[in-house]
C-alpha positions as CSV (number, residue, x, y, z in Angstrom):
1,M,-10.8,57.7,43.3
2,M,-11.4,54.1,42.5
3,D,-11.2,54.8,38.8
4,L,-7.8,56.3,39.2
5,V,-6.6,53.3,41.2
6,L,-7.9,50.9,38.5
7,L,-6.2,53.0,35.7
8,G,-3.0,53.0,37.7
9,G,-3.1,49.2,38.1
10,A,-3.9,48.7,34.4
11,V,-0.9,50.9,33.4
12,A,1.3,49.0,35.8
13,T,0.3,45.6,34.4
14,A,0.6,46.9,30.8
15,A,4.1,48.1,31.6
16,A,5.0,44.8,33.2
17,L,3.7,42.8,30.2
18,A,5.6,45.2,27.8
19,G,8.8,44.6,29.8
20,L,8.3,40.8,29.7
21,I,7.7,40.9,25.9
22,A,10.7,43.1,25.4
23,T,12.9,40.7,27.3
24,M,11.6,37.6,25.5
25,P,13.5,36.7,22.3
26,T,11.4,37.8,19.3
27,P,12.5,36.8,15.7
28,K,10.8,39.8,14.1
29,P,10.1,43.1,15.9
30,I,6.7,43.7,14.4
31,P,5.6,46.5,16.9
32,I,8.8,48.5,16.0
33,R,8.0,48.2,12.3
34,I,4.5,49.5,12.9
35,R,5.9,52.5,14.8
36,D,8.3,53.2,11.9
37,R,5.4,53.1,9.4
38,R,3.4,55.6,11.5
39,R,6.4,57.9,11.6
40,Q,7.0,57.7,7.9
41,R,3.3,58.5,7.1
42,R,3.6,61.6,9.2
């Protein structure tokens, strides 16, 4: 049970960080480019 709780907390923190990064002004969306490259390869 503890493992599930730790995983849930990690996912929650990761989602919060992702939200903060998404709201912050970024000059170049590098992660989006990486996703596009992966899609193009497939």
